[in-house]
N, C-alpha and C positions, 0 to 999 in steps of 0.2 A: 504493500500500500504506500509506504514511504517513497519507494522508487517511482511509483506512478505520479505522486504529487510533485516530486522533484522534476520529473520529465515535463509535466504540464507547466510548471513555473519556468523552466528553461525555454520551452516553446513560446510562452507568452513574452518573455524578455526578448527573445530573438525577433518576434513580430514587431514589438515596440521599437527595437533598434532599426529595423528595416523601414518602418513607417517614418520615423524621425529622420532617417538618412535621406529618404526620398523627398520629404518636405524641405530639408535643408538644401538639397541639390537644386530643387525647384526655385527656392527663394534666392539662393546665391547665384543662380544662372549656370552652374557647372553642368547641369543636365543638358542644357541646350548650347553648349560651347560651340558646336559646329555651325549653328545658325548665326551666332554672334560673330564668329570668324568670317562667315560668308558676307554678312552685312558690312564688315570693315573692308573686306577685299574689294567689293564692288561699290563701296560708298553708298550703300542702300539703307533702307529703313527696316529696323527690327521691331516686330510687334508681338507682344505676348499678353493676352488678356486674362491670364490666371493659371492656376496649377493644373486645371483639367484640360483646357484647350491648348494644343501645341502651337508653337510660335510660327510666324511667317516672316519672310524677307522679301522686300520689293525693291527694285532698282530699274534704271533705264539702260537699254543696250541698242545702239544703232537705230534709234528712232522708235523702238518697240519698248513695251513695258513688261518686265519679268516679275513673276511672283513664284516663290518657292515655299513649299510646305507639305503637310500630309493631306491626303485626300479625305474628305468627310466620310464618315461611316454611314452607309445606307442601310436602313432597316430591311432585314430579310436577306442580306448579302453577306459574304464572308467578311469578317472584321479584321483581316490582316492589315497591318500598316502599309500604306502605299505612298511613296514619296512622289510628288508632282512638281514639274517645272513647266509653268504655263507662260508662254510668250505671246502677248497680244500685239498684233500689227497696228501700226499707226494708220494704215489705209488697207482696206480689204483687198484680198487677192482671189481670183477666180479659180481656186484649186481646192480639191478635196482629196484626202489621202489617208491611208491607214496601213500600218505595218505592225506585225506581231509574230512571235515564233509559232511554229505549227503546234507546239505542245499546249499553247494557250487556247482555252475554249473560245470559239467564235462569238462575237457580240450578238445579242438578240436582234439588234437592228443595225444593218450595215449603213455606212454613210450615204446620204442621198445622192443618187446619180453616179455612183461608183461601180466599177466592175473589176474582176480579178485581173491582175497584171503578172505576166510571166517575164522574168528578166532574161531568160535564155542561158543563164548560168546554172547548171545542174546543182551545184553545191548550195548556192544562195536560195534557189527555188525549193530545195529540199528542206531548208531550215526556216524559211519565213513565208508568211502569207502577206501579199501586198494587194491593196485595192486603191483605185484612183479614178477620178472622172476624166483625167487626161493621161493615158498610158505613156505618151511620148515624154511628157515632162517628168513623170515618175521614173522612167528608165534613165533619162539623162541625169536626174538628181541622184539616183542610187548607183549609177555607174561611176560616180566620182570616188576616188580612193579615200578621200577624207571622210565622205559620208559613210562608206562601208566601215572604216576604222572607228568612227564615232559610234555607230550602231553596235559593233562588236564590244566596244568598251562599256557601253550602257548595259548590254546583255549580261556581261560578267558581274555587274553590280548586284543583280538580283538572283532569285532562284530560277530553275529551268522554266521557261515560258513566262517569266515575270517581267516582261517589258512590253510597253505599248507606245507607239508613236502615232499621233493623230493630228491631222491638219484640216482646218476648215477655213472659210474666207476670213475669219477674224482672229484666229489664233493657232499656235503650234503647241501641242501638249505632249510631254514626255513623262511617262509614268513607270516607276520601278516598284515592284511589289516587295518592298522592304523599307524599314525605317532607317534611312541613311543619315538622319539627324544625330545618330549616336556615334558617327565617325566624321571627323573633320575632313579627312582625305576623300571619303566616299561621297559626301555631299558636294564637295568641291568638284569632284570628277563628274558627277551627274550634271551639274550646272554647266561646267565647261564644255562637255560633249554636246549638250542640248543647244548651246549657243553656236557651236560649229554647224549643227544641222540648220539652225535658224538662218545663219549667214549664207550658207550654201543655197538654201531654198529661196531666199530673197534675191540672191544673185541670179539664180536661174530664171525666176519670174521676170526680173528686170531685163535680163538678156532677151527673153522671148518677146517682151513687149516692145523692145527696141527694134525688133526685126520688121515691124510694121505689117500692114495688111493691104490687100488689093480689093478695092470696091468696084464692082462691075455695075455699069448702068444698064438696067434691064427694061428701061422705058416705062410704059404704063403698068406692066406686071410687077407686082410687089411680092417678095418672098413671103410676106405675111399673108397675102391672099392666095398663094399657091397651095396651101394645105396647112395642117396643124403645125405651127411653128415649134421649134425646140429651144428651150431656155438654155443658154450657154453656161449658166452658173451651175444648175443642178442636172443638166442633160436630160430633162424630162419634158414631154409635150406640154404645151400651154393650151389647156382646154378652152372651149368657147365661152364657158361660164366663169372662167378664172380672171381675176384682175391682172391686166398686163400693161406694160409700157413699151415704148420704142425709143431707142437711142436717137437723139436729135441729130447726131453726127453721121452715124453709119447705118441707121435704120434697122438695127438688130433688135428683135423682140426679146423681152425678159418677163418672167413673173414679176409683178410689182414688189412682192416681198423679197425676192432675190435681189432686185435692183437696190432696194432700200438697205438690204443687209450688206451688199458689197459697197454701195455708195458711188458706183460709177459703172460704165460700160464694161462688160466682161471680155470683149474682143481685144486680143493683144494688139497693141499699137494704136488703138483708137483713143483711149483715155477720155472719152466723152463724159461730161459731168451732168449734162442736161438730157431729160427725157420727156416724152409726151405720152399722154394716155392713149390707149388704143381700144 
């Protein structure tokens, strides 16, 4: 009986020590050293609203705004910690893209207007699933050695299948299924490689837009009148009952919501900012 009482006392003392240790680490900032170091490195803003909510770091990079932290826990989904680097573009881009290892379960909803893209590299195609609304841009982006290197470095930071790279017109998201905030070097590597992907992506989009487009005069016949038009943002038909607009410069039709989301014409080289209702 005495042995049992002593054991209970020891366990209680151990629990008390652990609780006070965690509280002290949270109050002193030692628990989130990696986030503080990241904020200093990028001259960003460190935010921490309490002991329960994890901290975040925000800073600017090449015209975009970057936010680093843990993904929120969604009810009914696995509660494993997931580190996210979200880079929001200053101006929308007409590109949707998703990449993840084949071990990762496919999302319930695929990005709007995307389709599977094969790179033609047996090794890469065997290890990753790629979807995009513009396969040509996706291939050009992923064929860069620096892009492949960054993706491999990110993959090694998490468990098998524990990486997701997602792009939509307003942001680039890189997610690692691990709490990298416990490691200064791990969190720094995740952010550094994510910014490499951001810079390569923006460079490729800018390069394609600089190529320009050819506008053919078709006379009285308008592409909008020839049949159901295709929105170049989401690559889906624009139904007769859907709200749509036409670029005032090149006359390309868009869903009204897609135009509002991107904020400009989706045609490379046009850069039109004005639209008219159709």
